[in-house]
C-alpha positions as CSV (number, residue, x, y, z in Angstrom):
1,M,18.5,-177.3,-72.3
2,P,17.9,-174.9,-69.1
3,Q,21.0,-173.5,-68.5
4,S,22.6,-173.4,-65.5
5,A,23.2,-171.3,-63.0
6,T,26.2,-169.4,-62.7
7,V,27.4,-168.6,-59.3
8,Q,29.6,-164.8,-59.1
9,P,32.3,-165.1,-56.6
10,Q,30.9,-162.2,-55.1
11,A,28.1,-164.7,-54.5
12,L,29.9,-166.9,-52.4
13,Q,32.0,-163.7,-51.1
14,Q,28.2,-163.2,-49.6
15,V,27.4,-166.8,-48.6
16,R,30.2,-167.6,-47.1
17,P,29.9,-167.9,-43.3
18,S,31.7,-164.8,-41.6
19,S,34.3,-165.0,-39.0
20,P,33.3,-164.1,-36.0
21,T,34.5,-159.8,-35.3
22,P,35.9,-159.2,-32.1
23,A,34.2,-158.7,-28.6
24,R,33.4,-155.3,-28.0
25,Q,34.0,-154.9,-23.8
26,V,32.8,-152.3,-21.6
27,C,35.2,-150.5,-19.4
28,P,33.9,-151.4,-15.2
29,D,34.5,-146.7,-15.0
30,E,32.8,-146.3,-18.1
31,N,29.5,-146.0,-20.4
32,K,30.6,-146.9,-23.7
33,P,32.0,-149.6,-25.8
34,V,35.6,-149.5,-26.9
35,D,38.0,-151.7,-28.3
36,S,39.4,-154.8,-26.1
37,S,43.2,-153.2,-26.4
38,R,42.2,-149.2,-26.3
39,C,40.2,-150.1,-22.4
40,L,42.1,-148.4,-20.0
41,C,41.3,-150.8,-17.0
42,D,42.4,-150.6,-12.9
43,S,45.5,-153.1,-13.9
44,S,47.1,-150.3,-16.8
45,K,45.9,-147.1,-13.9
46,M,47.7,-149.1,-11.0
47,R,50.7,-148.9,-13.9
48,G,50.0,-145.1,-15.2
49,E,50.2,-144.6,-10.7
50,T,53.4,-146.7,-10.7
51,I,54.8,-144.5,-12.9
52,I,53.7,-141.3,-11.2
53,K,54.8,-142.6,-8.5
54,V,58.5,-143.6,-9.5
55,C,59.0,-140.3,-11.6
56,L,58.1,-138.3,-8.6
57,L,60.5,-140.2,-6.6
58,I,63.3,-139.5,-9.5
59,V,62.2,-135.6,-8.6
60,V,62.8,-135.8,-4.9
61,I,67.0,-137.9,-5.1
62,A,67.1,-135.0,-8.0
63,Y,66.4,-132.3,-5.8
64,S,68.1,-133.4,-3.4
65,V,71.2,-134.2,-5.7
66,F,70.7,-130.8,-7.1
67,A,70.5,-129.6,-3.3
68,E,73.9,-130.9,-2.7
69,D,75.7,-129.2,-5.9
70,C,78.1,-127.0,-4.3
71,S,78.0,-124.7,-7.0
72,Q,74.7,-122.8,-5.7
73,P,76.0,-119.0,-4.0
74,C,76.8,-119.3,-0.2
75,D,73.6,-118.2,1.9
76,C,74.4,-118.2,5.3
77,P,72.5,-117.2,8.3
78,A,73.6,-113.8,9.9
79,E,74.3,-115.7,12.8
80,P,76.5,-119.3,13.6
81,P,73.3,-121.6,14.6
82,V,74.1,-122.7,18.8
83,C,75.1,-126.5,19.3
84,S,74.5,-128.8,22.6
85,Y,77.3,-129.2,24.2
86,G,80.0,-131.0,22.8
87,T,78.5,-130.4,19.4
88,S,81.6,-128.4,17.5
89,L,80.7,-126.0,15.4
90,V,81.8,-126.4,12.0
91,L,82.0,-124.9,7.9
92,D,79.9,-127.5,5.7
93,G,81.4,-129.6,2.6
94,C,81.2,-127.0,0.9
95,G,83.3,-124.3,2.4
96,C,80.0,-122.8,3.3
97,C,79.0,-122.1,6.7
98,K,79.2,-123.2,9.9
99,V,76.9,-125.6,10.6
100,C,76.5,-128.2,13.7
101,A,78.5,-131.1,13.2
102,R,76.8,-134.5,13.5
103,Q,77.7,-137.0,16.2
104,A,78.0,-140.5,15.9
105,G,75.1,-142.6,14.3
106,D,73.1,-139.3,12.9
107,P,72.2,-138.5,9.6
108,C,74.5,-136.6,7.6
109,S,75.6,-135.0,3.6
110,L,78.1,-133.1,2.1
111,L,76.4,-130.0,3.8
112,D,75.9,-131.8,7.1
113,P,79.6,-132.7,7.8
114,C,80.2,-135.5,10.8
115,D,82.1,-134.3,13.7
116,H,86.1,-134.4,12.2
117,H,87.5,-133.7,15.6
118,K,86.0,-136.7,16.9
119,E,87.3,-138.5,13.9
120,L,83.4,-139.4,12.7
121,Y,83.1,-139.5,9.5
122,C,80.3,-139.8,6.4
123,D,79.6,-143.8,5.8
124,Y,77.4,-143.9,2.2
125,A,77.0,-147.6,1.9
126,L,74.5,-148.0,4.2
127,Q,72.1,-145.0,2.5
128,S,73.0,-145.9,-0.8
129,I,69.7,-144.6,-3.1
130,S,70.7,-141.1,-1.8
131,E,73.0,-138.2,-1.0
132,T,73.2,-139.1,2.3
133,G,75.0,-141.6,5.1
134,I,75.3,-142.1,8.5
135,C,78.1,-140.8,10.7
136,M,80.6,-143.3,11.9
137,P,84.0,-143.7,14.3
138,Q,87.3,-144.7,11.9
139,E,88.7,-147.0,13.3
140,G,90.3,-146.5,16.6
141,Q,92.2,-148.3,19.6
142,T,89.2,-149.3,22.2
143,C,89.3,-147.2,25.9
144,D,88.7,-149.2,29.2
145,L,86.9,-146.9,31.6
146,G,86.0,-149.8,35.2
147,G,86.1,-152.9,32.9
148,V,83.5,-151.1,30.4
149,I,85.4,-151.0,26.6
150,Y,84.3,-147.9,24.7
151,R,84.7,-147.4,20.6
152,S,87.0,-145.1,19.5
153,G,84.4,-141.6,19.1
154,E,82.5,-143.0,21.3
155,T,80.9,-140.4,23.8
156,F,79.9,-141.5,27.5
157,Q,78.9,-140.1,31.4
158,P,80.3,-142.8,33.2
159,S,78.7,-140.5,36.4
160,C,76.4,-137.3,36.3
161,K,79.3,-135.0,37.5
162,H,81.5,-135.5,34.3
163,H,81.0,-136.1,30.3
164,C,84.1,-138.3,28.6
165,I,84.8,-139.4,25.2
166,C,87.1,-142.0,23.6
167,M,89.6,-140.5,21.1
168,N,92.2,-143.6,19.7
169,G,92.4,-144.9,23.3
170,E,92.6,-142.0,24.8
171,I,89.5,-140.9,27.2
172,G,89.7,-136.7,28.0
173,C,86.6,-135.2,29.6
174,V,84.6,-132.3,31.7
175,P,83.0,-131.5,34.7
176,T,79.5,-130.8,34.3
177,C,78.5,-128.9,37.2
178,A,80.9,-126.1,37.7
179,S,78.4,-124.6,35.5
180,D,75.1,-125.3,36.9
181,M,76.7,-124.6,40.4
182,R,74.6,-122.1,41.8
183,L,77.6,-119.1,42.5
184,P,76.4,-116.6,46.4
185,S,77.2,-113.2,45.8
186,P,79.1,-111.0,48.4
187,D,75.8,-110.6,50.6
188,C,76.7,-113.9,51.4
189,P,80.0,-113.4,53.4
190,Y,79.3,-117.7,54.7
191,P,78.7,-120.2,52.1
192,R,78.9,-123.2,52.5
193,R,77.9,-126.8,49.5
194,I,75.5,-128.7,50.6
195,Q,74.0,-131.6,48.8
196,I,70.3,-131.6,47.4
197,P,68.8,-135.0,47.6
198,G,67.9,-135.9,44.3
199,Q,69.9,-134.0,42.5
200,C,73.1,-134.6,41.5
201,C,75.3,-131.3,41.2
202,E,75.8,-129.4,45.5
203,E,75.1,-125.9,45.5
204,W,76.1,-123.5,48.1
205,V,73.8,-122.2,50.7
206,C,74.6,-118.9,52.8
207,D,74.8,-119.0,56.6
208,E,74.0,-115.9,58.4
209,T,76.5,-116.3,61.1
210,P,80.0,-118.4,61.2
211,Q,79.6,-121.9,62.3
212,E,83.1,-123.1,63.4
213,D,83.1,-126.4,61.7
214,T,80.8,-125.4,58.6
215,F,82.8,-122.3,58.1
216,E,86.4,-123.4,58.1
217,S,85.8,-126.6,56.3
218,A,84.2,-124.3,53.3
219,M,87.0,-122.0,52.9
220,A,89.0,-125.4,53.7
221,V,89.1,-125.2,49.5
222,F,89.9,-121.5,48.5
223,R,93.5,-120.1,48.6
224,E,93.4,-115.8,49.0
225,V,95.5,-114.3,45.9
226,S,96.1,-110.9,46.3
227,A,93.9,-108.4,44.7
228,H,95.3,-105.5,42.2
229,G,94.2,-102.6,43.2
230,P,90.6,-102.4,42.4
231,K,89.1,-98.9,41.8
232,P,87.5,-97.3,44.4
233,E,84.2,-97.7,42.8
234,S,84.5,-100.8,42.1
235,P,81.8,-103.5,43.4
236,R,84.9,-105.4,45.1
237,D,85.4,-102.5,47.6
238,N,84.0,-105.1,50.0
239,C,85.0,-108.7,48.0
240,I,87.5,-111.1,49.3
241,V,88.7,-112.9,46.6
242,Q,88.6,-116.7,46.5
243,T,90.0,-118.7,44.3
244,T,90.4,-122.3,44.2
245,A,93.6,-124.2,42.6
246,W,93.6,-126.1,39.0
247,S,92.6,-129.6,38.8
248,E,94.5,-132.1,37.4
249,C,94.8,-132.3,34.1
250,S,92.6,-134.7,32.3
251,A,94.1,-136.5,30.0
252,T,97.5,-137.6,31.1
253,C,99.0,-137.5,27.7
254,G,97.9,-135.0,25.0
255,M,95.8,-132.3,25.3
256,G,92.9,-131.8,28.2
257,I,91.3,-129.8,30.3
258,S,91.5,-128.0,33.8
259,S,89.4,-126.4,36.3
260,R,89.2,-123.5,38.9
261,V,86.7,-121.8,40.5
262,T,87.2,-118.3,41.4
263,N,85.2,-114.4,42.6
264,D,87.8,-113.2,40.7
265,N,85.7,-110.6,38.9
266,E,83.9,-107.2,39.2
267,R,80.9,-108.7,40.4
268,C,82.7,-110.3,42.8
269,Q,80.9,-113.9,42.1
270,L,82.2,-117.2,41.8
271,E,82.4,-118.5,38.3
272,R,84.3,-121.3,36.9
273,Q,87.4,-121.3,34.9
274,T,89.1,-123.5,32.6
275,R,92.4,-124.0,30.4
276,V,93.8,-126.7,28.0
277,C,96.7,-128.3,29.6
278,M,98.9,-130.9,28.0
279,I,101.7,-132.6,30.7
280,R,103.4,-134.6,27.9
281,P,102.9,-135.7,23.8
282,C,101.4,-139.3,23.6
283,Q,103.8,-140.2,20.9
284,A,107.5,-139.5,23.0
285,N,109.2,-142.2,24.0
286,Q,110.8,-140.6,27.2
287,E,112.9,-143.5,28.9
288,R,115.4,-143.4,25.8
289,S,116.3,-139.2,27.6
290,I,116.7,-141.1,31.3
291,K,120.2,-140.5,31.9
292,K,122.7,-143.6,32.8
293,G,122.4,-144.5,36.7
294,K,119.3,-142.6,36.9
295,K,115.8,-143.8,37.1
296,C,113.5,-140.6,36.1
297,I,113.9,-137.3,33.9
298,R,111.7,-135.6,35.7
299,T,110.9,-132.3,33.6
300,P,112.1,-132.8,30.5
301,R,111.9,-129.8,27.5
302,S,110.7,-130.2,23.9
303,S,113.7,-130.9,22.0
304,R,112.3,-128.4,19.3
305,G,109.9,-126.0,18.5
306,M,106.0,-127.2,18.6
307,R,102.5,-126.1,18.1
308,F,99.5,-127.1,20.3
309,E,97.0,-128.8,18.4
310,L,93.0,-128.3,19.7
311,S,89.9,-129.4,18.0
312,G,92.0,-128.9,14.7
313,C,93.2,-125.7,15.6
314,R,97.0,-125.3,15.6
315,S,98.6,-122.1,17.4
316,V,100.0,-119.5,15.7
317,R,103.0,-119.5,18.3
318,V,106.0,-121.8,18.5
319,Y,106.8,-123.2,22.1
320,R,109.7,-125.4,23.9
321,P,107.0,-126.0,26.7
322,K,108.4,-128.4,29.4
323,F,106.8,-131.8,29.8
324,C,106.7,-134.6,32.9
325,G,109.0,-136.8,32.0
326,T,109.1,-140.9,33.1
327,C,110.1,-143.3,35.9
328,T,111.4,-147.1,35.0
329,D,110.4,-148.4,38.6
330,G,107.3,-147.7,38.8
331,R,106.9,-143.7,39.5
332,C,105.0,-141.2,37.5
333,C,105.4,-137.8,37.1
334,T,103.3,-134.7,37.7
335,P,103.1,-131.4,37.7
336,H,104.1,-129.8,40.4
337,T,104.4,-125.6,39.6
338,T,102.2,-124.5,36.7
339,V,101.7,-121.0,34.9
340,T,98.8,-119.7,33.4
341,A,99.0,-118.5,29.6
342,E,97.2,-117.0,26.8
343,V,97.2,-118.8,23.7
344,D,96.1,-117.7,20.0
345,F,94.5,-120.5,17.0
346,R,94.8,-120.1,14.0
347,C,91.8,-122.8,12.2
348,P,92.2,-124.0,8.9
349,E,88.7,-122.5,8.4
350,G,90.8,-119.2,8.4
351,D,89.0,-118.0,12.4
352,S,90.8,-117.7,15.1
353,F,90.6,-117.8,18.4
354,H,92.6,-117.7,22.1
355,R,92.5,-120.5,25.2
356,K,94.0,-120.4,28.7
357,M,97.1,-123.3,28.8
358,M,99.4,-124.6,31.2
359,F,103.0,-124.5,30.8
360,I,105.1,-126.3,33.3
361,K,107.6,-125.4,35.3
362,T,108.4,-128.7,37.2
363,C,107.7,-131.3,38.3
364,M,107.2,-134.1,41.0
365,C,107.6,-137.9,40.1
366,H,106.4,-140.4,43.5
367,R,104.4,-143.8,43.3
368,D,100.5,-142.6,43.9
369,C,99.2,-142.9,40.6
370,P,96.1,-143.0,38.4
371,R,95.4,-146.5,36.8
372,E,96.1,-146.8,33.4
373,N,93.3,-145.4,31.1
374,D,91.6,-144.4,34.3
375,I,91.0,-141.0,35.4
376,F,88.4,-140.9,37.8
377,L,89.4,-143.9,40.1
378,A,93.0,-142.2,41.5
379,S,93.6,-142.7,44.6
380,H,95.3,-138.8,44.5
381,A,93.8,-135.9,43.4
382,R,96.5,-133.3,43.9
383,N,96.5,-129.9,42.8
384,M,99.2,-128.6,41.4
385,A,101.1,-126.0,43.6
386,G,102.3,-122.8,42.7
387,D,100.6,-121.8,39.6
388,Y,100.8,-118.2,38.9
389,D,98.9,-115.8,36.0
390,N,101.0,-114.3,33.4
391,D,101.4,-112.9,30.1
392,M,103.6,-115.4,27.6
């Protein structure tokens, strides 16, 4: 019998159809075939670029955090920066270098703090990704000036001649024109202030000969002050010293500013002088001190010693100043006789400075009162009589 052929298992494996092998693909930017699992196509490259960008972002954030670290040694410029008008010069958050304080709406950080003198704080809630925030005013009372409402900490210009700020319901202003005024020289014996068309502030002009009406009106704003024996070689020999009266204090309570114009200097040129002033404390309840049967308390003195505070700094000495009082019949009390003296201040940062300050001698009570919280629309422009300088 013919023997049947025996099929070996190895032969069956060779006859069995083979399973399809994985297809080999070619990447668009490569010429040689590779496995699809290892093919670096556009999608994978985009993922790689995204990872690189994320890593760079992490590095930038880490660098910004490192830059805000107070553990680094101080490296301050030799000269402190010159800040713009109305901007405070403060220490950074590390207590290291002096910087110009950031104002409302400006970006802020540990090294760029907000102006705490204006009750601004750095709000980090709006910038949660980085270590920077936005300077925001603290909650405080608003100010009403001529029907316009201003937030606490907000600066504004009600006119081109004044720059103001609202501080928790109180308005403080400084004039902007006096420093820009062209000052006449000793060669100008007949000065006259005129309004230049298209400009906000008046300027001085010189007339060759005196004109009766013009000269008298120009000189009416001055009052002569006795000279203190200038030296013979001084350029003040031919100088007629002229000084205006101090202007009214810019604040009805708390710290304000008063100014005047004088040529009482070695160059005999007009210059603006300023002094700080306080007519009364803002928190004082003076009506309780009015005696029975009286309607006013004219010039009360502080019951205890106090230190003046200015821009976060305190006076070195303790004072018991006089203030202008109040009335119960609608009258208001304002300074009448004052004295100007130097006051030394010391700041928490260790700096110190001195400022001229008004000290009240007498007050008078009257019905020509300014509108509440409005120092511009008042009908009166009362100068303080009998003021003199004194080294207290």
